[in-house]
N, C-alpha and C positions, 0 to 999 in steps of 0.2 A: 904045736903049743896051743893050749886052750885059751879061751877068753878070760878065764879066772886067773891064769898065770900072768897074762899081759897086764891086767889090772894091778896085780901084786907088785910086779917089777916097777910099774910106773909110780905107785905109791912109795916105794923104797927110794927111788930116785929123787922124788920131791922131798922126802924126809932128809936126805943127805945134803941137800943144797942149803947154803947159808940163808938166814932170814934176811930179807931186803935185797938180796943179790939179784941182779937183772936176769931175767929168764931169757935164755937163748931161744931164738925162733927155731922151730923145728925145720929140718932140712927140707921138708915137703911143703911148708907154708910160704905164701907171698902176699904182698900188700895189694889190696884191690881198691881202685879209684871209684868213689861214689858218683853216680850219674843222677842229674837233677830231673829230667824228663824221661820217664820210661814209657813204653807202649801202654802199659796198664793205666798209668796216670793220664796219658793223652786220651785214652778211650773214656776214662771217667769224666775228664774235662769236657770232651765233646758231648757226652750224654747230658752233663749239667747244663751246657749252653742250650742244647735243644729244648730241655725242660723250661729253661727260662724264657726262651723265644715263644714257645707254646703259651706259657703263662701270660707274657706280654700281649700276644695276639689275642688270647681269650679275653684279657682285660679290656683291650680296646674294641674288640668286635664281638664281645659276648652277646649272644641272642640276635645278632644282626643277620638278615637274610639278604643275599645279593644275587644278581644274575648278570651275565655277560650280554651286552647289547651292541650291535654294530652302530657306529656313528651315523651312517647313512639313513638309519631308521629313526633317528631323533631330529627334532627341530628345536634349535636353541634360540634364545632372545636374550638381549642385555637389558638389565634394569637401568633406567635413566631418569634424570629430572626432567620435568616438562609440565605442560598445561593439559589437564584432563578435561575434556568436554564430553559431558554426558548427553547422549542423543539416542534416538531411535530411527531406524530406517523406515521410510514411508515412500509410497509411490503415489504421485499426483498426476493429474491430467491438466493440460494447458487449456484454459478457457479465456475468452475475451473478458477484460476487466469491466467493460460496459456492454451489456446486451439488452436490446429492446425487442420485446415480443410484438408480433403483428396479430391483432385480433379483429374479427369481423364485427363492425359496429351495428349494422342493421340486418345483415343476413341477405340471402337471396341466391341467385344462380350466377356463376362465373360466366361473364360475357366475354371478357378479353383478358389475357395474360400479357403484361407489357414488358416484363423482364424475366430472366432466368436466374436459377440459383448460381451463386458464386460471383454474380456481378457486383461491381462497385456502384453504389447509388448515392444520391445526394438528398439532402433534406427537402421535403415537399414534392419529390419526383413521383409520379403515379406508377403504381406497381400492378395492381389488379383492379378491373372494373366489374361491378356486379350489376345485375338487373333485378329490380323488385317491383313488379306491376302493381301490387297492393299499395305500396308506398307512393308510387307515382300517382295513382288515382286519388289517394288521400291528399296529396299536395294540390292536385287539380281542384278537388272539391273545396279545400281551404281557400284557394285563390278566388274561386267563384263566390264563396261566402264573404270574403273580404271586399270583393267588388260590390256585391249587393249591400253590404253595410256601408260602404262609402256612398253609394247612391241614396240609401235611406238617410244617412246623415246630411247629405246635400238637400234632399227634399224637406227634411224637418227644418233645416236652416232657412230655406225659402219660405216655408210656412210661418216660421217665427218672424222673419222679416216682414212679410205681409201683415201679420198681426200688429207688429210694432207701428207700421205705416198707417193701418186702419185706426189704431188708438190715437195716433198723432192727428190724423184728419178729424176724428170726432172731437178731440180737445180743441183743435183750431176752430171748428164750427161753433163749439159751445162758447169759446172765448168771444167770437164775433157776435153771437146772439146776446151775450151778457152786455157787451159794449153797446149794442143797439138799444137794449132795454134800458140801460142806464141813461142813454141820451134822451130817450123818450120821457123817462121820468123827470129828467132835468128840465125839459120844456113844459111838462104838465104842471110841475110844482108852482110856478108863479101864476099860471092860469087858474089853478085851483084857488089860489088866494084871492084873485080878482073875481071869482064866481063864474068864469067862463067854461070851466070843465066840471063835470060831475065827479064827486068824490068816488063814486063806484068805479068809474073808468080808471082813476088814479090808483085805486087799490087793486084793480085787476092787473094793471101793469106792474105794480110792486110784487104781486103773486107770481107773475110771469118771470121776473128777474130772480126771485128766490128759487123757482124751479130750475131755471137755467144753471144757477150756481150749484144746486144739489146734484143735478145731472153731471156737471163737470167734475164734481168731487168724486162721484161714482165711477166716471170714465178714468179718472186719474188712479183711483184705487185698483180698478180692474187691470189697468196698464202695469201697475207695480206688481200685482200678483202674477200676471202673465210673464213679466220679465224674470221674476224669481223661478217660476216653473220652467221657463225656457232655459234658464242658466242651469238648473238641476238636470234637465233633459239633455242639454248639450254636454254636460259633464259626464253623464251616464253613457251617452253615445260615444264620447271621446274615449272613455275607459274601455268600453267594448271594442272600439276600433283598435286601440292599442294592444289589447289582448289578442285580437285577430292578427295584427301585425306580428306580434311576438310568436304566435303559433305558426304563422306563415314563415318566419325566419327559421324557426326550429325545423319545420318541414323542409325548407330549402337546405338547411344544414344536413338534415337526414339524407337528402338526395345527394349532397356532396359526399357523404360518408360512403356511398356506394362505390366511390373510388378510393381504394386504399393507397395511401401515400407514405413515403419513407419519413419517419419521425426524426432521423438523425443521418448524418453522413457515415457511411461505413460499408461493410460487405454483407450482402444478402446470403446468409449461409444456408437457410432452408426456406422453402416456399411450397406449401401444399395447396395448390389452387388450380386444378385442371379445368379446362373450358367445359362448361355444361354441368359441373358438379354443383351441388347445393350446399350452402353453409348456414349454420344457425347463428344468431346474434351471440357475440362473445366467444365464438369458436376460434382457437389459436390456429393460424395458418402459416406462420413463419417467424423468423427472427433476423435481426440485423446486429452484427457485432462491429464496435468501433475499432477501426484498424490501428495497429501499432501499440495498443495498450493491452497487456496480457496479465493474467493472474494464474496461479496454480492452485487447484482445489484438491486436497488430499484427505482420505479417511484415516482416522487415528483410533486406536483401541480405547474403549471407554475407561480403562484403567488410568489413563493419563489425563483425564478430563480436568482434574484439579491442579494439574501441574503445567498447563499450557496457558499462557496469557498473551495478549497482543504485544507485539514488539519482539517476541522471541524469534531467533534467527534460525536459518536452515542453510545447508550447503548442497549444491547440485553440480555434478560434472557433466558439462555439455560442451561438445566440440572440443574436448580435450582441455578444457579450462574450468576452474571452480567458480561458480556464480553464487552470490549471497542473496538470500531472500529473507523476508521478514513477515511474520504473521500480522495481518491487519483485521481480520474477522474471524470469529469463532462461532460456529453453529452448534449450540449446546444440545439440540435435539438428538437423542441416541437412536439409531436404527441398526438392527442386526448387530448390537453390541459395539457399534462404532459411532463416532461423531466426526464432523468434517471441519476443516479449517481452510481458510483462503490466505494465500501468501503472495506478496508482491515482490518483484525484482527490485533490488536496491540501486541497480544501475540499468541503463538501457538493455533490454533483453536481447538474446542472440537473434541475428537476422534470420536464421534458419527456423526459428520457432514457429510452429504451426498449431492451430486449434485442434484439440483432441490428442496431441502428442503426449506420451507418457514421460514423466521425469522421475528419476530416482533421487531421493533427497535424504540428507541426514538432519533430522529435526532435533534441535537442542531442547532438552527438558530440564535443564538446571544451569546454575551459574558456573562458569569455568573455575577450576581450582588448580593451584600449582602444588606439585609434589612429585613423588616417585610413581612412574608408570612403566608398564611393560606390554609388549605386544600380546594381543589375545590369541587364544588357540583352544584346541579341544580339551587341554588340561584343565581349564576352569570348570567346565561341566563335569569332568571326571572327579575332581577334588572338592568341588563345592566351594572353592576359595579358601580351604583350610590348610592346605600343605602344598609344597612344590618339591621338585628335585632340583637341588642347587648344584651346579657343576663346580668341582674343586679347581684350584688354580692351575694344576697340571693338565686339566681337561681329560684325565683318564678315568674319573670317577664322578658320580653325582649322588649326593646324599639327600635323603628326605629331610625336610625341615618344615616345622609348623610356622605358618604365616597368617596374617590377617589381610584379606583382600577386600576392597570396597566395591564401588560401582564398576560396571564393565560395559563396554560397547563392542560391536563386532571387530573393532580395530585395536582397542587398548583396554588395559585393566588397571584400576587404581590400587596402589599399594599403601596399606595403612601402617603395617609393621612387619618385622621379620626379615626384611631384605635391605640391602644397601645399593647405592648407585654403583654400577660397574659390574655387579654380579650377574652371572649368566644362569638362566633356568631353562628347564625342558618345558616347552609349550605345546609339543605334540601330545597325542593321546597317551595317558598313563593309566588307562583302565586296567591293563594287564599287570601293572606293577603296584597296585594298591597295597598289597600285603608285603612288599619288599622294603628294605631300608636303604639299599645301596644299588646303584647301577654301575657295573664295571664296563666303561666304554672302550671298545676295541675298534681297530681299523681306522683308516682315514688320517687326516692331519688335524692338528689343533686349530679349530676355527678362530 
């Protein structure tokens, strides 16, 4: 039977069935139960989920570069609140706070060395004795001149005494002659009235009395002049003698300066005076340091000249303990692009401290400030303080974040913005990660 015949019979059968009558199911047909999840549908759903996951990952990590890094290769530090102290590391040398230099006053040849370097000396103790023949001869000549002046003054004094005595004798003689003449005139005056004496004899006696009086006046005037002249001469001689005595004392003092003595109590740290050597006046031959009082002198870069004032503090680790110091003197003179400061211990210095010892210090150059700080590390130089890698809470990832970092010291960095207390950052070198956005941390445990 052909296909056309089968179609014709089926059409006839359909035409013979009443309208609206239920159609019997063919003997070969059976009811099929519909399935909700088919393999095709599952495959389509899995593909859709994969697309969505890729889209989400791309949305979250679009353009972000990352690299896997072993935890052991990273150094982490926690941001915390604290006091930031801005300081610079300096190295100072221990020196005596009080140092007195020994200089040669007169010069000469070293005759005797009485102490050695390192000895403890007391004020006034002789240290070195010099010999200066020219100075000794000069002192001897001045002593002879002084003796001669004393003799001369004594001789002049005797002469003036003799002159005063002679004037006194002359005045006494003239006073006696005047008295005798007055007596004779007194006897002749009544005789002249009675005519027993010639007027010429009386007048002669009057002339004699007048001459005696004139001579006495002349002697008195000469005596006054001599007294004034002798007073002036005596004053000049006394002035000359006083000057000679001053010169003699100076010469004696110069002789005493041939012995160099300790000006203070302390330790004789240096002494350059070998027996037989010659030293010039003013030449430095040693120094004495007062014991128990030390200072630390440190060179500082000239960049900080305007940021350091007296009273600023520093800290040094000596004998396993932190010691506080304070700047008490600034030497503004710049040499080799550096100036120096002197610091004094705020408490009694360590017992083991010795002159010349080097001391590592942290010299503060600003006022302390309270805020967020983090330990310093190579990351600061690598990033310039503009960004850091911040570790995620799980510790498996570190993301780059823009931050603002302020002042820094070898120990800590001041945080201005971009971080919060408790966050951890990578402080080891990040030079190899500057073009990355994420570090996938692997290995080790969560620190």
